[in-house]
C-alpha positions in Angstrom: -0.3 -0.2 -0.2 1.3 3.3 -1.0 2.2 6.0 2.0 -0.4 8.4 0.5 -3.4 5.9 0.8 -1.9 4.4 3.9 -2.1 7.9 5.7 -5.5 8.6 4.1 -7.1 5.5 5.6 -6.0 6.4 9.0 -7.3 9.7 8.6 -10.7 8.5 7.5 -10.7 5.7 10.5 -9.9 8.2 13.4 -12.8 10.4 11.8 -15.3 7.2 12.2 -13.6 6.6 16.1 -14.3 10.6 17.0 -18.0 10.8 15.2 -20.8 9.9 17.4 -22.4 6.5 16.9 -25.8 7.0 15.1 -28.5 5.1 17.8 -30.4 2.7 15.7 -33.5 3.7 14.8 -36.7 2.3 16.7 -38.8 0.4 15.2 -42.2 2.0 15.9 -45.9 0.1 15.8 -49.4 1.9 14.7 -51.1 3.2 18.0 -53.4 0.8 19.5 -57.0 1.7 20.0 -58.0 1.6 23.8 -60.5 -1.3 24.6 -63.1 1.5 25.9 -62.4 3.0 22.3 -63.6 0.2 20.5 -66.4 -0.7 23.0 -67.3 2.9 22.0 -67.0 2.1 18.0 -69.6 -1.1 18.5 -72.1 0.6 20.6 -72.2 3.3 18.0 -72.9 0.7 15.6 -75.6 -1.1 17.2 -77.5 2.0 19.0 -77.3 4.2 15.8 -74.3 6.5 17.1 -76.3 7.1 20.4 -74.3 6.3 24.3 -76.3 3.8 25.6 -76.9 4.2 29.3 -78.7 1.3 31.3 -78.0 0.9 34.8 -79.7 -0.8 38.0 -78.7 -1.5 41.3 -80.7 -2.6 44.5 -80.0 -2.5 48.2 -81.6 -3.5 51.1 -81.4 -1.7 55.1 -82.8 -3.9 57.7 -84.8 -1.9 60.4 -84.5 -1.6 63.7 -86.9 -4.9 65.2 -88.0 -3.0 68.1 -89.9 0.0 66.0 -93.7 0.0 66.9 -94.8 0.8 63.6 -95.0 -0.9 60.2 -92.2 -0.2 57.5 -95.1 -0.3 54.7 -96.8 2.2 56.4 -93.4 4.6 56.5 -93.1 3.8 52.4 -96.7 4.8 51.7 -96.2 8.1 53.3 -96.4 11.0 50.9 -93.4 12.3 49.3 -93.6 15.7 51.1 -93.7 14.0 54.7 -90.0 12.2 54.0 -87.7 14.3 56.4 -84.5 13.7 54.0 -84.4 17.0 52.3 -85.0 20.3 53.4 -88.6 21.7 52.8 -87.5 25.0 51.8 -85.8 23.5 48.9 -88.8 21.1 47.5 -92.3 23.0 45.9 -95.2 21.4 43.9 -96.2 22.6 40.3 -98.4 20.5 38.1 -95.6 17.9 36.7 -94.9 16.9 40.3 -92.4 17.7 43.1 -89.5 19.9 41.9 -86.4 19.3 44.1 -83.5 21.9 44.2 -79.8 21.0 45.5 -79.3 24.2 46.1 -76.7 26.6 44.9 -73.6 24.8 44.1 -69.9 26.0 43.3 -67.5 23.9 41.1 -64.8 25.5 39.5 -66.0 28.8 37.2 -69.8 27.1 37.4 -72.1 28.6 39.6 -75.2 26.5 39.1 -78.5 25.3 40.8 -79.4 21.2 40.0 -83.0 20.9 39.8 -85.3 17.9 39.0 -89.1 17.1 38.7 -90.2 13.9 40.3 -93.6 12.6 39.8 -94.5 9.9 42.5 -97.0 7.0 42.7 -97.6 3.7 44.5 -95.8 1.0 43.3 -97.8 -1.9 41.5 -97.7 -4.1 44.1 -99.0 -1.9 46.8 -95.7 -2.4 49.1 -93.9 1.2 48.6 -93.4 4.0 46.2 -92.3 4.8 42.8 -90.5 8.1 42.1 -90.0 9.0 38.6 -87.9 11.4 37.6 -89.9 13.6 34.8 -87.8 16.6 34.1 -83.7 17.8 35.2 -81.8 21.0 34.3 -78.9 22.8 35.9 -80.1 26.3 36.4 -77.1 28.4 35.2 -76.5 31.1 38.0 -74.2 33.2 36.0 -76.2 33.4 32.5 -73.6 36.5 31.2 -70.3 34.1 31.2 -70.0 32.4 28.0 -68.1 29.8 28.9 -70.0 28.4 31.9 -73.2 28.8 29.4 -71.5 26.4 26.9 -70.6 23.8 29.5 -74.0 23.7 31.1 -76.1 24.0 27.6 -74.1 20.7 27.0 -74.9 19.0 30.2 -78.7 20.0 29.9 -78.6 18.7 26.1 -77.9 15.2 27.7 -80.1 15.7 30.5 -83.7 16.0 28.6 -82.8 12.2 27.4 -82.3 11.1 30.8 -84.7 8.6 32.5 -84.5 7.6 36.3 -86.8 5.0 37.9 -86.5 4.8 41.9 -89.0 2.5 43.8 -88.6 2.2 47.7 -90.8 -1.0 49.0 -91.4 -2.5 52.5 -89.5 -5.9 52.6 -87.7 -8.2 55.1 -84.3 -9.3 56.4 -82.9 -12.2 54.9 -84.1 -14.7 57.8 -87.6 -12.7 58.0 -87.0 -11.7 61.7 -87.6 -8.2 60.9 -88.7 -5.5 58.3 -86.1 -4.0 56.0 -86.6 -1.4 53.5 -85.3 -1.7 49.4 -84.5 0.5 47.0 -84.0 -0.1 43.5 -82.5 2.9 41.2 -82.9 2.4 37.4 -81.0 4.6 35.3 -81.4 4.9 31.0 -80.9 7.3 28.4 -80.3 6.9 24.9 -77.8 10.4 24.3 -77.0 11.6 20.9 -75.7 15.0 22.0 -74.2 17.1 25.3 -71.6 15.7 27.6 -73.2 12.3 28.0 -72.9 11.1 24.4 -69.4 12.2 24.5 -68.8 10.0 27.9 -70.2 7.1 25.6 -69.6 3.5 27.0 -67.8 4.9 30.5 -70.8 6.3 31.3 -72.2 2.9 32.5 -69.3 2.2 34.5 -69.0 5.7 36.3 -72.8 5.8 36.9 -72.8 2.1 38.6 -69.6 3.1 40.7 -71.2 6.5 42.0 -74.6 4.3 42.8 -73.1 1.7 44.8 -71.4 4.7 46.6 -74.3 6.6 47.5 -77.3 4.2 47.9 -76.1 2.6 50.9 -75.4 6.1 52.6 -78.9 6.7 51.4 -80.5 3.8 53.1 -79.2 4.2 56.5 -80.6 7.8 56.4 -83.9 6.3 55.6 -83.8 3.8 58.0 -82.8 6.1 60.5 -85.7 8.5 59.8 -88.2 5.8 59.8 -87.2 4.8 63.4 -87.9 8.3 64.4 -91.0 8.2 62.8 -92.1 5.2 64.1 -91.5 6.7 67.5 -93.0 10.0 67.0 -89.5 11.5 67.6 -88.5 14.7 66.5 -87.6 13.9 62.6 -84.6 16.1 62.3 -81.8 14.8 60.0 -78.2 13.9 61.7 -76.1 17.0 61.6 -73.0 14.8 60.3 -70.0 16.9 58.9 -69.5 16.8 54.9 -66.2 14.4 55.8 -67.7 12.0 57.7 -70.4 11.7 55.0 -68.0 11.7 52.0 -65.8 9.0 53.8 -68.9 7.0 54.5 -69.9 7.3 50.5 -66.7 6.4 49.7 -66.6 3.2 51.6 -69.9 2.3 49.8 -67.9 2.5 46.7 -65.6 0.3 47.6 -67.8 -2.4 48.4 -67.9 -2.0 52.3 -71.3 -1.4 53.2 -72.7 -0.1 56.5 -74.1 -2.8 58.9 -77.7 -4.1 58.7 -77.1 -3.1 54.7 -76.6 -5.4 51.6 -77.0 -5.4 48.1 -79.5 -8.0 46.3 -80.7 -8.4 42.7 -82.5 -6.2 40.8 -85.9 -6.4 39.3 -86.3 -6.3 35.4 -88.9 -2.9 35.1 -89.3 -1.1 32.0 -87.8 3.0 32.7 
């Protein structure tokens, strides 16, 4: 090999050593769709583009065995005689009872949730059925364009929401004491608004929410029944928000209050 050629070869070799090594290109795969997205696609195909909501859950709460009055009489009370909601937040119009959740502030929203409920006796005469007639979110800042857009989207979905709550008198598993059963059925075919965009996840979220709230609600109902049965002042317990929240979260995790159990749902039309 001639000296010029050898020299150039040595220079090239040193240059290669000094040059940064190129990292091998990482092979990339096309993004995979999440299973929930696939479920939404299948849902849209099966339901003409609607987010289909169908959730039912039922719980039973055993009552005080020493209470002198029947549970059947209690669950047959007129709706205005239940003492779980501030009477100032309940009014009566031609469609039923209008129940307000009061003023609620969340982030930039300032709203008042309202629901109109019609109450009737259950088919078997063992309780009452509360049916949602109308639900809406009232915007308390109507001039705020951002909140108006969000609330309009919520109300667009709420117009298609259907809810049925049946409260009936029953007995404990061993038949030794009276009990109260509550079954809530929620349905809707949403083509617009926030519920439509939530898709199939809506069923999971709502099922979790009912499992959290219903056990706590039944403990309140059982306590009110005890006070009513003994003709005691029917004043709701002044529980702290943190205490109530902890009980609701415990229910969502499957830790039920004493005397409360989940049971099978009856098939009903909502």
